[in-house]
C-alpha positions in Angstrom: 90.0 155.2 74.1 90.5 154.2 77.8 90.0 150.6 77.1 92.5 150.9 74.4 95.4 152.9 76.4 94.8 150.4 79.4 95.3 147.3 77.0 98.6 149.0 75.3 100.0 149.6 78.9 99.5 146.0 79.6 102.0 145.3 76.8 104.8 146.7 79.3 105.6 143.2 80.5 108.8 140.9 81.3 108.5 137.7 79.0 110.7 134.7 80.3 111.7 133.4 76.3 114.6 132.3 74.2 114.2 134.9 71.3 112.6 138.2 71.7 109.0 138.5 70.8 109.6 141.8 69.9 112.3 141.3 67.3 112.3 137.5 67.1 116.0 137.6 67.7 117.9 136.2 70.9 119.7 138.8 73.0 123.2 140.2 71.6 126.1 138.0 73.6 127.9 139.3 76.6 131.7 140.7 75.4 134.5 139.5 76.7 135.7 143.0 78.1 138.7 143.0 80.1 140.9 145.8 81.4 143.7 146.2 78.6 146.5 147.0 78.4 146.8 148.3 81.8 145.0 147.1 85.2 144.6 148.5 88.8 146.7 146.5 91.3 144.1 144.2 92.3 143.0 141.8 89.4 139.3 142.2 88.6 137.2 138.5 89.1 135.8 136.7 86.4 132.0 137.5 86.2 130.1 134.1 86.5 128.2 132.3 83.4 124.5 133.3 83.1 121.5 130.8 83.0 120.5 130.5 79.1 117.2 129.3 80.4 116.7 132.8 82.6 116.4 135.4 80.2 113.9 138.1 80.6 112.8 140.3 77.4 111.0 143.6 78.2 108.2 144.5 75.9 107.7 148.0 75.6 104.3 149.9 76.5 102.4 152.4 74.9 104.4 155.0 73.6 105.2 157.9 75.6 104.3 155.5 78.6 106.4 154.4 81.9 108.4 151.4 81.2 110.0 151.8 84.5 107.5 148.9 86.8 107.9 146.5 83.7 111.9 147.2 83.7 112.1 146.6 87.4 109.7 143.3 87.1 112.4 141.8 85.1 115.1 142.6 87.3 113.4 141.0 89.8 112.7 137.7 87.9 116.0 137.3 86.4 118.3 138.8 89.0 120.8 135.7 90.6 122.0 134.2 87.3 119.8 135.5 84.5 119.9 138.2 81.5 117.6 141.1 81.4 116.9 142.2 77.7 115.8 145.8 76.3 116.1 145.3 72.7 113.1 147.8 72.1 112.5 151.8 72.7 111.7 152.2 76.3 110.8 155.2 78.3 111.7 155.2 82.1 108.8 158.3 83.5 109.5 157.4 87.0 112.3 156.7 89.7 114.1 153.2 89.4 116.2 151.5 92.1 118.3 148.9 90.9 120.7 149.0 93.5 119.8 145.1 94.4 121.3 143.4 91.4 123.5 140.0 91.7 124.8 138.3 89.1 122.9 139.4 86.0 123.5 140.9 82.7 121.5 143.4 81.0 121.7 143.2 77.0 120.8 146.6 75.9 120.3 146.7 72.0 117.3 149.1 72.0 116.7 152.6 73.2 116.3 153.7 77.0 115.0 157.1 77.1 114.1 159.2 80.0 110.7 161.2 80.0 111.8 165.1 80.0 108.9 166.0 82.0 111.1 168.5 84.1 108.3 169.4 86.5 106.9 166.0 87.5 110.6 164.6 87.9 111.7 167.4 90.2 110.7 166.2 93.3 110.7 162.6 92.5 114.4 162.1 91.7 117.1 160.2 94.0 118.8 163.0 95.6 122.8 162.5 96.2 124.3 164.4 98.7 127.5 165.1 96.8 127.5 168.2 95.1 123.8 168.4 95.2 123.3 165.5 92.8 120.4 163.7 91.7 119.5 160.7 89.4 116.5 159.1 87.9 117.8 155.5 88.2 120.7 154.1 89.8 122.1 150.6 89.4 124.5 148.5 92.0 124.9 145.4 93.5 127.5 142.6 92.4 128.7 141.0 89.2 126.0 143.1 87.2 127.3 143.7 83.3 125.2 146.1 81.3 126.4 145.9 77.6 124.8 147.4 74.1 126.8 145.8 71.3 127.7 149.5 69.9 124.2 149.7 69.4 122.3 150.5 72.4 121.6 154.0 73.3 121.1 155.6 76.4 119.0 159.3 75.7 118.6 161.7 78.7 116.5 163.9 76.5 118.3 166.9 78.2 117.0 169.9 76.2 114.2 170.6 78.2 116.4 170.2 81.4 119.0 172.7 79.9 115.9 175.1 79.0 114.6 174.7 82.5 117.7 175.4 84.1 118.2 178.6 82.2 115.1 180.2 84.0 115.9 178.6 87.1 119.6 178.1 88.0 118.7 176.2 91.3 117.1 173.1 89.1 119.0 170.1 90.1 119.5 168.4 86.6 119.8 164.4 87.0 122.7 162.4 86.0 122.2 160.0 83.0 123.6 156.8 84.7 124.3 156.1 88.2 126.1 153.6 89.2 126.1 153.4 93.3 127.3 150.3 95.2 128.6 148.1 92.3 131.1 145.8 93.2 132.4 144.0 89.8 130.9 144.2 86.6 131.2 146.4 83.4 129.3 148.6 81.2 130.5 148.5 77.8 129.5 149.2 73.9 126.3 151.9 74.8 126.0 155.1 73.4 124.7 158.0 75.7 123.3 161.2 74.2 122.0 164.5 75.8 122.2 164.2 79.6 120.7 166.5 81.6 123.9 166.9 83.5 126.6 164.5 84.4 126.6 161.5 82.1 128.1 158.9 84.5 128.7 158.7 88.1 130.5 155.7 89.8 130.1 156.2 93.6 130.9 153.8 96.3 132.0 151.0 94.0 135.0 148.9 93.2 136.0 147.0 90.1 134.5 148.2 87.5 135.2 148.3 83.7 133.8 150.7 81.3 134.7 150.1 77.9 133.7 151.5 74.2 131.4 154.2 75.2 130.3 156.9 72.7 129.2 160.2 74.6 127.6 163.0 72.5 125.6 166.3 73.7 123.9 169.1 71.4 121.7 171.7 72.2 118.8 172.8 69.6 118.5 176.2 71.3 120.7 179.0 72.7 120.7 177.3 76.2 124.2 175.1 76.5 124.4 171.8 78.2 126.7 172.8 81.2 128.1 170.3 83.6 127.9 167.5 81.3 131.0 165.3 82.4 131.5 162.1 80.9 132.3 160.3 84.2 133.2 161.2 87.5 134.2 158.7 90.0 133.7 159.2 93.8 134.5 156.8 96.8 135.4 154.3 94.2 138.5 152.0 93.7 139.3 149.7 91.1 137.9 151.3 88.2 138.7 151.2 84.7 137.7 153.7 81.7 138.9 152.8 78.3 138.8 153.0 74.2 135.9 155.3 74.3 135.0 158.8 72.7 133.5 161.5 74.7 132.3 165.0 73.1 130.6 167.0 75.9 130.9 170.3 77.6 132.7 169.7 81.0 135.3 167.3 82.3 136.0 164.0 80.2 136.7 162.5 83.5 136.7 163.7 86.9 138.5 161.8 89.8 136.5 163.1 92.7 137.1 162.4 96.6 138.3 159.2 97.1 138.8 157.9 94.1 141.9 155.3 94.1 143.4 153.0 92.0 141.8 154.0 88.5 143.0 153.5 85.2 141.9 155.9 82.2 143.2 154.5 79.0 143.3 153.8 75.3 144.9 151.0 73.8 147.8 152.8 72.2 148.5 156.5 71.2 152.2 157.5 72.4 155.4 155.7 70.6 157.5 155.6 73.7 154.2 153.9 75.6 153.6 151.6 72.7 156.8 150.5 72.6 157.1 149.6 76.5 154.1 147.7 76.3 154.8 145.9 73.3 151.3 147.2 71.5 150.2 147.5 67.9 146.5 148.5 68.4 145.7 152.1 67.7 142.5 153.4 69.1 142.6 155.4 72.3 140.3 157.5 74.7 139.7 160.6 72.5 137.9 163.7 74.5 136.7 166.9 72.5 135.3 170.1 73.6 135.7 169.1 77.6 137.5 170.7 80.8 140.2 167.9 80.4 140.8 164.9 82.8 140.7 166.4 86.2 141.6 165.2 89.5 139.1 167.1 91.6 137.6 169.2 92.9 138.7 168.6 96.3 138.3 170.1 99.4 134.6 171.3 98.8 133.5 169.9 102.5 135.3 171.4 105.7 134.9 167.6 107.9 136.0 165.6 105.2 139.3 164.4 104.1 139.7 163.9 100.5 142.0 161.6 98.8 142.9 160.7 95.1 145.8 158.0 94.8 147.2 155.7 92.5 145.3 157.3 89.2 147.1 155.9 85.7 145.7 158.2 82.9 147.2 156.7 79.3 146.9 157.1 75.4 144.4 160.5 75.4 143.8 162.7 72.8 142.2 165.8 74.2 141.2 168.4 71.7 139.2 171.8 71.6 139.2 171.7 75.5 140.0 174.5 78.2 142.4 172.0 79.9 144.1 168.9 79.2 145.1 167.3 82.4 144.0 169.3 85.7 144.1 169.7 89.2 141.4 171.9 90.9 141.5 172.4 94.8 138.9 174.4 96.6 140.4 177.4 98.6 140.9 177.1 102.6 137.8 179.1 103.1 134.1 178.6 102.4 133.4 180.0 98.7 130.1 180.9 96.8 130.6 179.7 93.4 127.2 179.0 91.8 123.9 178.0 93.1 124.5 174.4 93.1 127.9 174.5 93.9 129.8 176.2 96.8 132.3 174.6 99.5 136.2 175.0 100.6 138.0 174.3 103.5 138.5 170.7 103.4 141.9 168.8 103.7 143.5 165.7 101.6 145.9 165.1 99.3 147.0 164.0 95.5 149.2 161.3 95.4 150.9 159.2 92.5 148.8 160.3 89.3 150.2 159.5 86.5 149.8 161.2 82.7 151.1 159.3 80.1 151.1 159.4 76.1 148.7 162.6 76.4 148.0 164.5 73.3 146.9 168.2 73.3 145.3 169.6 70.3 144.0 173.0 70.1 143.7 173.3 73.9 143.8 176.5 76.0 146.0 174.8 78.7 147.7 171.5 78.6 148.3 171.4 82.2 146.4 173.2 84.9 146.9 173.5 88.4 143.7 175.2 90.0 144.2 175.6 93.8 141.7 178.3 94.5 138.5 176.6 92.5 135.5 178.6 92.6 137.0 181.8 94.2 137.2 184.7 92.1 139.2 187.2 94.5 143.0 186.7 94.8 142.9 188.3 97.8 140.9 185.8 99.7 143.0 183.0 97.9 146.3 184.4 99.2 144.5 184.8 102.7 143.3 181.4 103.0 145.5 178.9 101.0 145.0 174.8 100.7 
């Protein structure tokens, strides 16, 4: 049995080939995805063509094994002009740092799932200082395109994490996809399911397009999948998130500190917008069961100056949510809110944020301004205004 397991483990390798040794097919082609109909003030650079002879297929290893080393090897082999193909079922069971990428495509038509061994992951995840976040993998570099053709799946296997968090409120649940330090690129055509916490964090990045993403989350126990934000942007500029469907349990999109020049958009929704832009398509960004599209939270850290500026949100359908459009700011003093979420006393500003063509259906609030986020005492809020 030991020899058989070792032999199977050897299958998790990167293979240079024209067609997949697993499916016998070539990789799915990179789509021509652009910001549309609106774009940030600074135009995104076109992505360079990839070398058709530099294609790395990752063969899956034994069921339940760890494919992270083979995936890492493929990126090292096909970085700088190639394409990494993930067209089978893979499991990531160890931390995977892919922040060194340059001019590489990721054709993900299979499934990438993350081991749900909470005890094994807990000391090994990448720790992110902002809001006590963590990650099992992170992607960054320059000119990186990840595309799924509508079939590629990222599965966070969040149920084990939600159940564990119900017993231990201090547990740091990881984010499904962290884009950290990516300058130029795209994430398109993916399905994302059951993230342990936030689905996406785009941090320290610029000029990234996210398009045609399907996000869904569902618990099979009494423990709800809390804090499952669709996207959080942080210290990033020139970000576009468009034409997607999000069903989750927290913010649909949240503009964290120093998010600037950001566009969130569907193709068309409101008649006035459609007429101004001379559009005929009818796809939108749809958010269901969320906490809205939020500016913030801001002012969490006393030594930080938080800015959210030049944000345009257009053609959104928000349904069965607590809020539609929201701005949330911490009070002017330290506040204990949740075991892993405390703060207040910071400074900053919000400027030039537009919501255009925003449809609210069965939401508690169409618009909400929260100026004392996380603080239950109105007396404290009155004493320490922002």
